[in-house]
Structures are given as C-alpha cells and as structure tokens.
VEXSE-950307 format. One record per residue: residue in one letter; chain; x, z, y of N, C-alpha, C in turn. Coordinates in nm, 2 decimals, decimal comma, padded with zeros to 4 digits. Layout:
BEGIN
("A" "A" (X Z Y) (X Z Y) (X Z Y))
...
***
This chain:
BEGIN
("M" "A" (02,18 -01,66 -01,50) (02,28 -01,69 -01,59) (02,41 -01,68 -01,52))
("A" "A" (02,51 -01,61 -01,58) (02,64 -01,60 -01,51) (02,72 -01,73 -01,54))
("E" "A" (02,81 -01,76 -01,44) (02,90 -01,88 -01,46) (03,04 -01,84 -01,43))
("L" "A" (03,14 -01,91 -01,49) (03,28 -01,89 -01,46) (03,31 -01,96 -01,33))
("L" "A" (03,37 -01,88 -01,24) (03,40 -01,93 -01,11) (03,55 -01,97 -01,10))
("A" "A" (03,64 -01,89 -01,16) (03,78 -01,91 -01,15) (03,85 -01,84 -01,27))
("S" "A" (03,95 -01,90 -01,32) (04,03 -01,84 -01,43) (04,18 -01,84 -01,38))
("F" "A" (04,25 -01,72 -01,40) (04,38 -01,70 -01,34) (04,49 -01,71 -01,45))
("S" "A" (04,59 -01,79 -01,43) (04,69 -01,81 -01,53) (04,79 -01,70 -01,53))
("S" "A" (04,82 -01,63 -01,42) (04,91 -01,51 -01,42) (04,85 -01,40 -01,49))
("P" "A" (04,91 -01,34 -01,59) (04,86 -01,22 -01,66) (04,85 -01,10 -01,57))
("V" "A" (04,75 -01,01 -01,60) (04,74 -00,89 -01,53) (04,77 -00,78 -01,62))
("R" "A" (04,86 -00,68 -01,58) (04,91 -00,58 -01,67) (04,87 -00,44 -01,62))
("D" "A" (04,85 -00,35 -01,71) (04,85 -00,21 -01,68) (04,91 -00,13 -01,80))
("E" "A" (04,91 00,00 -01,80) (04,97 00,07 -01,91) (04,91 00,05 -02,05))
("F" "A" (04,79 00,00 -02,05) (04,72 -00,02 -02,18) (04,72 -00,16 -02,24))
("G" "A" (04,77 -00,26 -02,16) (04,77 -00,39 -02,21) (04,79 -00,50 -02,11))
("V" "A" (04,79 -00,62 -02,16) (04,80 -00,74 -02,08) (04,68 -00,83 -02,09))
("F" "A" (04,63 -00,88 -01,98) (04,50 -00,94 -01,97) (04,50 -01,07 -01,90))
("R" "A" (04,41 -01,16 -01,93) (04,39 -01,28 -01,85) (04,26 -01,25 -01,77))
("A" "A" (04,27 -01,27 -01,64) (04,15 -01,24 -01,55) (04,07 -01,37 -01,53))
("R" "A" (03,94 -01,35 -01,52) (03,84 -01,46 -01,49) (03,74 -01,40 -01,39))
("A" "A" (03,72 -01,48 -01,28) (03,61 -01,44 -01,19) (03,48 -01,50 -01,23))
("V" "A" (03,38 -01,42 -01,24) (03,24 -01,47 -01,29) (03,14 -01,43 -01,18))
("G" "A" (03,03 -01,51 -01,17) (02,93 -01,48 -01,08) (02,79 -01,53 -01,12))
("R" "A" (02,69 -01,49 -01,05) (02,55 -01,52 -01,08) (02,47 -01,50 -00,95))
("L" "A" (02,35 -01,56 -00,96) (02,25 -01,54 -00,85) (02,18 -01,41 -00,89))
("A" "A" (02,18 -01,32 -00,79) (02,11 -01,19 -00,81) (01,96 -01,20 -00,79))
("P" "A" (01,89 -01,10 -00,84) (01,74 -01,10 -00,81) (01,70 -01,10 -00,67))
("D" "A" (01,79 -01,05 -00,58) (01,76 -01,05 -00,43) (01,80 -01,18 -00,37))
("H" "A" (01,84 -01,28 -00,45) (01,89 -01,42 -00,40) (02,02 -01,42 -00,33))
("M" "A" (02,10 -01,31 -00,35) (02,24 -01,31 -00,30) (02,32 -01,34 -00,42))
("W" "A" (02,44 -01,39 -00,40) (02,53 -01,42 -00,51) (02,63 -01,31 -00,53))
("E" "A" (02,64 -01,26 -00,65) (02,73 -01,15 -00,68) (02,84 -01,19 -00,78))
("G" "A" (02,96 -01,14 -00,75) (03,08 -01,18 -00,84) (03,15 -01,06 -00,89))
("W" "A" (03,21 -01,07 -01,01) (03,29 -00,97 -01,08) (03,40 -01,03 -01,15))
("V" "A" (03,48 -00,95 -01,21) (03,60 -01,00 -01,28) (03,60 -00,95 -01,43))
("E" "A" (03,63 -01,04 -01,52) (03,64 -01,01 -01,66) (03,79 -01,01 -01,69))
("F" "A" (03,83 -00,92 -01,78) (03,97 -00,91 -01,83) (03,97 -00,92 -01,98))
("V" "A" (04,02 -01,04 -02,02) (04,03 -01,07 -02,17) (04,17 -01,03 -02,22))
("P" "A" (04,18 -00,95 -02,32) (04,31 -00,91 -02,37) (04,38 -01,03 -02,43))
("L" "A" (04,51 -01,04 -02,39) (04,59 -01,16 -02,44) (04,63 -01,14 -02,58))
("D" "A" (04,64 -01,02 -02,63) (04,68 -00,99 -02,77) (04,56 -01,01 -02,87))
("G" "A" (04,44 -01,04 -02,81) (04,33 -01,07 -02,90) (04,26 -00,94 -02,95))
("G" "A" (04,32 -00,82 -02,93) (04,26 -00,70 -02,97) (04,18 -00,63 -02,86))
("G" "A" (04,09 -00,54 -02,90) (04,01 -00,47 -02,80) (03,90 -00,56 -02,74))
("G" "A" (03,82 -00,50 -02,66) (03,71 -00,58 -02,60) (03,74 -00,62 -02,46))
("V" "A" (03,66 -00,71 -02,41) (03,68 -00,76 -02,28) (03,64 -00,65 -02,18))
("L" "A" (03,72 -00,62 -02,08) (03,68 -00,53 -01,97) (03,62 -00,60 -01,86))
("V" "A" (03,51 -00,55 -01,81) (03,43 -00,61 -01,70) (03,43 -00,51 -01,58))
("S" "A" (03,46 -00,56 -01,47) (03,45 -00,48 -01,35) (03,31 -00,47 -01,30))
("G" "A" (03,28 -00,39 -01,20) (03,15 -00,38 -01,14) (03,15 -00,50 -01,04))
("I" "A" (03,04 -00,51 -00,96) (03,03 -00,61 -00,86) (03,14 -00,60 -00,76))
("E" "A" (03,22 -00,70 -00,75) (03,33 -00,70 -00,65) (03,30 -00,77 -00,52))
("S" "A" (03,20 -00,86 -00,52) (03,16 -00,93 -00,40) (03,02 -00,97 -00,41))
("R" "A" (02,95 -00,97 -00,29) (02,82 -01,03 -00,27) (02,82 -01,12 -00,16))
("Q" "A" (02,77 -01,24 -00,18) (02,77 -01,35 -00,08) (02,64 -01,41 -00,07))
("P" "A" (02,60 -01,46 00,05) (02,47 -01,53 00,07) (02,46 -01,67 00,00))
("E" "A" (02,57 -01,73 -00,01) (02,57 -01,87 -00,07) (02,66 -01,88 -00,19))
("H" "A" (02,63 -01,98 -00,28) (02,71 -02,00 -00,40) (02,86 -02,04 -00,36))
("E" "A" (02,87 -02,13 -00,26) (03,00 -02,18 -00,22) (03,09 -02,07 -00,16))
("H" "A" (03,02 -01,97 -00,10) (03,10 -01,85 -00,04) (03,15 -01,77 -00,16))
("L" "A" (03,08 -01,75 -00,26) (03,12 -01,68 -00,38) (03,24 -01,75 -00,45))
("V" "A" (03,23 -01,88 -00,46) (03,34 -01,96 -00,52) (03,47 -01,95 -00,43))
("Y" "A" (03,45 -01,95 -00,30) (03,56 -01,93 -00,21) (03,63 -01,80 -00,23))
("W" "A" (03,54 -01,69 -00,24) (03,60 -01,56 -00,27) (03,68 -01,56 -00,40))
("A" "A" (03,62 -01,61 -00,51) (03,69 -01,61 -00,64) (03,82 -01,69 -00,64))
("T" "A" (03,83 -01,80 -00,57) (03,95 -01,88 -00,57) (04,06 -01,81 -00,49))
("G" "A" (04,03 -01,72 -00,40) (04,13 -01,65 -00,32) (04,18 -01,52 -00,37))
("L" "A" (04,14 -01,48 -00,49) (04,18 -01,35 -00,55) (04,33 -01,35 -00,57))
("T" "A" (04,40 -01,25 -00,53) (04,55 -01,24 -00,55) (04,58 -01,15 -00,67))
("P" "A" (04,70 -01,16 -00,72) (04,74 -01,07 -00,84) (04,72 -00,92 -00,80))
("V" "A" (04,75 -00,88 -00,68) (04,74 -00,74 -00,64) (04,59 -00,70 -00,65))
("Y" "A" (04,50 -00,79 -00,60) (04,36 -00,76 -00,60) (04,31 -00,75 -00,75))
("L" "A" (04,36 -00,84 -00,83) (04,32 -00,83 -00,98) (04,37 -00,71 -01,04))
("E" "A" (04,49 -00,65 -01,01) (04,53 -00,53 -01,06) (04,44 -00,41 -01,02))
("G" "A" (04,40 -00,42 -00,90) (04,30 -00,32 -00,85) (04,17 -00,33 -00,92))
("A" "A" (04,12 -00,45 -00,94) (04,00 -00,48 -01,01) (04,00 -00,43 -01,16))
("L" "A" (04,12 -00,44 -01,22) (04,14 -00,39 -01,36) (04,13 -00,24 -01,36))
("S" "A" (04,20 -00,18 -01,26) (04,19 -00,03 -01,25) (04,04 00,01 -01,23))
("R" "A" (03,97 -00,06 -01,14) (03,83 -00,02 -01,12) (03,74 -00,04 -01,25))
("A" "A" (03,78 -00,15 -01,32) (03,71 -00,17 -01,45) (03,73 -00,06 -01,55))
("R" "A" (03,85 -00,01 -01,55) (03,88 00,11 -01,64) (03,81 00,24 -01,60))
("K" "A" (03,80 00,25 -01,47) (03,75 00,38 -01,41) (03,63 00,34 -01,32))
("P" "A" (03,52 00,30 -01,37) (03,41 00,26 -01,28) (03,36 00,37 -01,19))
("L" "A" (03,32 00,33 -01,07) (03,26 00,43 -00,98) (03,13 00,48 -01,04))
("T" "A" (03,12 00,61 -01,04) (03,00 00,68 -01,09) (02,92 00,72 -00,97))
("V" "A" (02,80 00,67 -00,96) (02,70 00,71 -00,85) (02,60 00,80 -00,91))
("R" "A" (02,59 00,92 -00,85) (02,49 01,02 -00,90) (02,37 01,01 -00,81))
("V" "A" (02,26 00,98 -00,88) (02,13 00,96 -00,81) (02,04 01,07 -00,86))
("P" "A" (01,98 01,15 -00,77) (01,88 01,25 -00,82) (01,76 01,18 -00,89))
("V" "A" (01,72 01,24 -01,00) (01,60 01,19 -01,07) (01,48 01,25 -01,00))
("L" "A" (01,40 01,16 -00,96) (01,27 01,20 -00,89) (01,17 01,24 -01,00))
("E" "A" (01,12 01,36 -00,98) (01,02 01,40 -01,08) (00,88 01,34 -01,04))
("E" "A" (00,81 01,32 -01,15) (00,67 01,27 -01,13) (00,58 01,38 -01,12))
("P" "A" (00,48 01,37 -01,03) (00,38 01,48 -01,02) (00,29 01,48 -01,15))
("V" "A" (00,24 01,60 -01,18) (00,15 01,62 -01,29) (00,01 01,58 -01,26))
("S" "A" (-00,03 01,61 -01,13) (-00,16 01,60 -01,09) (-00,18 01,48 -01,00))
("D" "A" (-00,30 01,43 -00,98) (-00,33 01,32 -00,89) (-00,40 01,37 -00,77))
("A" "A" (-00,45 01,49 -00,77) (-00,52 01,54 -00,65) (-00,51 01,70 -00,65))
("P" "A" (-00,53 01,76 -00,54) (-00,53 01,90 -00,53) (-00,64 01,97 -00,61))
("A" "A" (-00,63 02,09 -00,64) (-00,73 02,16 -00,72) (-00,86 02,17 -00,63))
("R" "A" (-00,97 02,16 -00,70) (-01,10 02,17 -00,63) (-01,12 02,31 -00,57))
("R" "A" (-01,18 02,31 -00,46) (-01,20 02,43 -00,39) (-01,31 02,51 -00,45))
("V" "A" (-01,30 02,63 -00,48) (-01,40 02,71 -00,54) (-01,46 02,81 -00,44))
("V" "A" (-01,59 02,80 -00,42) (-01,66 02,88 -00,32) (-01,74 02,98 -00,40))
("K" "A" (-01,72 03,11 -00,37) (-01,79 03,21 -00,44) (-01,88 03,28 -00,34))
("Q" "A" (-02,00 03,30 -00,37) (-02,09 03,38 -00,29) (-02,08 03,52 -00,33))
("V" "A" (-02,05 03,60 -00,22) (-02,03 03,74 -00,25) (-02,15 03,82 -00,20))
("I" "A" (-02,21 03,89 -00,29) (-02,33 03,97 -00,26) (-02,28 04,10 -00,20))
("P" "A" (-02,31 04,14 -00,08) (-02,26 04,26 -00,02) (-02,30 04,38 -00,11))
("V" "A" (-02,20 04,46 -00,14) (-02,22 04,58 -00,22) (-02,23 04,70 -00,12))
("R" "A" (-02,33 04,77 -00,15) (-02,36 04,89 -00,06) (-02,25 04,99 -00,09))
("P" "A" (-02,18 05,04 00,01) (-02,07 05,14 -00,01) (-02,12 05,26 -00,09))
("E" "A" (-02,03 05,31 -00,17) (-02,07 05,43 -00,24) (-02,03 05,56 -00,16))
("A" "A" (-02,13 05,64 -00,14) (-02,10 05,76 -00,07) (-02,06 05,87 -00,16))
("I" "A" (-01,96 05,96 -00,12) (-01,91 06,06 -00,20) (-02,00 06,18 -00,21))
("L" "A" (-02,09 06,19 -00,12) (-02,20 06,30 -00,12) (-02,33 06,25 -00,06))
("D" "A" (-02,43 06,31 -00,10) (-02,57 06,28 -00,04) (-02,59 06,38 00,08))
("P" "A" (-02,58 06,33 00,20) (-02,59 06,42 00,31) (-02,73 06,48 00,33))
("F" "A" (-02,83 06,42 00,27) (-02,97 06,47 00,28) (-02,99 06,59 00,18))
("Q" "A" (-02,93 06,57 00,07) (-02,94 06,68 -00,03) (-02,87 06,81 00,02))
("V" "A" (-02,75 06,79 00,07) (-02,67 06,90 00,12) (-02,74 06,96 00,25))
("G" "A" (-02,78 06,87 00,34) (-02,83 06,91 00,47) (-02,97 06,98 00,45))
("E" "A" (-03,04 06,95 00,35) (-03,17 07,01 00,32) (-03,15 07,16 00,29))
("R" "A" (-03,04 07,19 00,23) (-03,01 07,33 00,20) (-02,96 07,40 00,32))
("N" "A" (-02,85 07,34 00,39) (-02,79 07,40 00,50) (-02,71 07,30 00,58))
("L" "A" (-02,74 07,28 00,71) (-02,67 07,19 00,80) (-02,52 07,23 00,82))
("D" "A" (-02,50 07,36 00,83) (-02,36 07,41 00,85) (-02,27 07,38 00,73))
("I" "A" (-02,33 07,39 00,61) (-02,25 07,35 00,49) (-02,22 07,20 00,49))
("L" "A" (-02,32 07,12 00,53) (-02,31 06,98 00,54) (-02,19 06,95 00,64))
("R" "A" (-02,19 07,02 00,75) (-02,08 06,99 00,85) (-01,95 07,03 00,79))
("Q" "A" (-01,94 07,14 00,72) (-01,81 07,18 00,66) (-01,76 07,07 00,56))
("E" "A" (-01,85 07,03 00,47) (-01,82 06,93 00,37) (-01,78 06,80 00,43))
("L" "A" (-01,85 06,76 00,54) (-01,81 06,63 00,60) (-01,68 06,64 00,67))
("T" "A" (-01,64 06,75 00,73) (-01,52 06,77 00,80) (-01,40 06,76 00,70))
("A" "A" (-01,42 06,79 00,57) (-01,32 06,78 00,47) (-01,29 06,63 00,43))
("L" "A" (-01,38 06,54 00,47) (-01,36 06,40 00,43) (-01,28 06,32 00,53))
("N" "A" (-01,22 06,21 00,48) (-01,14 06,13 00,57) (-01,24 06,03 00,63))
("R" "A" (-01,19 05,95 00,74) (-01,27 05,86 00,81) (-01,34 05,75 00,73))
("P" "A" (-01,27 05,68 00,63) (-01,33 05,58 00,55) (-01,45 05,64 00,47))
("R" "A" (-01,44 05,76 00,42) (-01,55 05,82 00,34) (-01,67 05,85 00,43))
("L" "A" (-01,64 05,89 00,56) (-01,75 05,92 00,65) (-01,82 05,79 00,68))
("L" "A" (-01,75 05,68 00,71) (-01,81 05,55 00,73) (-01,89 05,50 00,61))
("N" "A" (-01,84 05,53 00,49) (-01,92 05,49 00,37) (-02,06 05,57 00,37))
("I" "A" (-02,06 05,69 00,40) (-02,18 05,77 00,41) (-02,28 05,71 00,51))
("V" "A" (-02,23 05,68 00,63) (-02,31 05,62 00,73) (-02,37 05,49 00,68))
("A" "A" (-02,29 05,40 00,62) (-02,33 05,27 00,57) (-02,43 05,29 00,45))
("A" "A" (-02,39 05,37 00,35) (-02,47 05,39 00,23) (-02,61 05,44 00,26))
("Y" "A" (-02,63 05,52 00,36) (-02,76 05,58 00,39) (-02,82 05,52 00,52))
("E" "A" (-02,76 05,41 00,57) (-02,81 05,34 00,68) (-02,84 05,43 00,80))
("L" "A" (-02,75 05,51 00,84) (-02,77 05,61 00,94) (-02,74 05,55 01,08))
("A" "A" (-02,67 05,44 01,09) (-02,62 05,39 01,22) (-02,73 05,31 01,30))
("G" "A" (-02,81 05,23 01,22) (-02,90 05,14 01,29) (-02,82 05,04 01,38))
("D" "A" (-02,85 05,04 01,51) (-02,78 04,94 01,60) (-02,66 05,01 01,66))
("I" "A" (-02,62 05,13 01,63) (-02,51 05,20 01,69) (-02,38 05,16 01,62))
("D" "A" (-02,28 05,13 01,70) (-02,14 05,09 01,65) (-02,06 05,22 01,63))
("V" "A" (-02,06 05,26 01,50) (-01,99 05,39 01,47) (-01,84 05,37 01,44))
("T" "A" (-01,80 05,24 01,43) (-01,66 05,22 01,40) (-01,56 05,26 01,50))
("R" "A" (-01,61 05,28 01,62) (-01,53 05,33 01,73) (-01,53 05,48 01,75))
("M" "A" (-01,61 05,55 01,67) (-01,61 05,70 01,67) (-01,50 05,76 01,60))
("S" "A" (-01,45 05,88 01,65) (-01,35 05,95 01,58) (-01,41 06,02 01,46))
("S" "A" (-01,33 06,08 01,38) (-01,38 06,15 01,26) (-01,47 06,27 01,30))
("A" "A" (-01,44 06,34 01,41) (-01,52 06,45 01,45) (-01,65 06,40 01,50))
("E" "A" (-01,65 06,29 01,58) (-01,77 06,23 01,63) (-01,86 06,18 01,52))
("L" "A" (-01,80 06,13 01,41) (-01,88 06,08 01,29) (-01,95 06,20 01,22))
("V" "A" (-01,87 06,31 01,21) (-01,93 06,43 01,15) (-02,06 06,47 01,23))
("G" "A" (-02,04 06,48 01,36) (-02,15 06,52 01,44) (-02,27 06,42 01,44))
("F" "A" (-02,24 06,29 01,43) (-02,34 06,19 01,43) (-02,42 06,20 01,30))
("I" "A" (-02,35 06,22 01,18) (-02,41 06,23 01,05) (-02,50 06,35 01,05))
("V" "A" (-02,45 06,46 01,09) (-02,53 06,59 01,09) (-02,66 06,57 01,18))
("A" "A" (-02,64 06,51 01,29) (-02,76 06,49 01,39) (-02,86 06,40 01,32))
("E" "A" (-02,81 06,29 01,26) (-02,91 06,19 01,20) (-02,98 06,25 01,08))
("V" "A" (-02,91 06,33 01,00) (-02,97 06,39 00,88) (-03,07 06,50 00,93))
("D" "A" (-03,04 06,57 01,03) (-03,13 06,68 01,09) (-03,25 06,61 01,14))
("A" "A" (-03,24 06,50 01,22) (-03,35 06,43 01,28) (-03,44 06,37 01,17))
("R" "A" (-03,39 06,31 01,07) (-03,47 06,25 00,96) (-03,54 06,36 00,87))
("L" "A" (-03,46 06,47 00,85) (-03,53 06,57 00,77) (-03,64 06,64 00,85))
("S" "A" (-03,62 06,65 00,98) (-03,73 06,71 01,06) (-03,85 06,62 01,06))
("R" "A" (-03,83 06,48 01,07) (-03,94 06,39 01,06) (-04,02 06,40 00,93))
("M" "A" (-03,94 06,42 00,82) (-04,00 06,42 00,69) (-04,08 06,55 00,67))
("R" "A" (-04,04 06,66 00,73) (-04,11 06,79 00,72) (-04,23 06,79 00,81))
("G" "A" (-04,22 06,72 00,92) (-04,32 06,74 01,03) (-04,44 06,67 01,01))
***
C-alpha cells in the first residue's frame, strides 16, 4: 500500500498547467522501498499525473529522507518525466510449440538390384564382338550396373577399373560362363 511521504507547498508549473507535488512511496515486492511523485492540478481540472519510480532505497527512513529533500528544480524535472515517460522496448520472447524434438524415423532399405540396360548373355550368345561394341557405347555407371545386376564380379573390386577394363571384364566373364553352360 502506498503512503504519502511529503507534500510540497510551492506549485510546480509547466506549459500545460500548475500542480501541487506530493512524494509517494511503498514497499516493493523485492523488499526495497520505491518512491515517485504525484502532480495534482491546482485548478481541479484534468487528472493527476504520476511519475515513474524516482528513487529506490533499502530502508523506509531512507526513502522519507529522499522525499523531504526534493527541490523545486527536481520536481520540474519529475513533472517533465511524468508527461513523457521513458519507454523501454523489451523483445517478446516467443514460446516454443513443441516440448521435444521429432522422433527419429528409421527406415530399413531393401537393396534393390541395379537395372541393367542390356542382357550381356543374350547379346554375347549371338556374338561376343557385338557385345563388346554395345558395351563400349555405354558409360561407366551403366557398365557397373551390368556387373552388379548379373553378379559378374564375385570377390573382384571392379570399382577401380576403367571403362575399357570393365568392357573387357564383362566380355570375358560372359564368354567364360557361356562356355561352361555349353560344355
């Protein structure tokens, strides 16, 4: 509850009117004493102007001491501050929408056998030279797909082979398997 600490007999003036000043104080929630100034219009019109907190003191008697020592010049400044209060801009902190991160989704991927652009056994059965020509026209990824799709590599690392070496490797493997099938 606020209490009147001091009332000043000398009027305080500005371009908008003449006022009687009163120092008011209270015990703040943090147990400090805070004081401000009220300006009551002497003509009875308009509302009472109230300043922001002008003083904070640790003890009640310190706040009373502050109030009784206010000068006319200080009161004019307090009236000006009451008319144009300090505006403090504080960013509004947004609240999060979630309480926890999204659950991790684990998908099991079933390996898909690469799709070969041609069947080397079908072409090689007719003619190995035609197979070599057709393989030479393909790029490296397509050659690797043929090796993988028809499981031609076994334990051999074909990823380090050049395109020309891959063509030779595919033709040799197809020839060897076709020979075994015929034999």
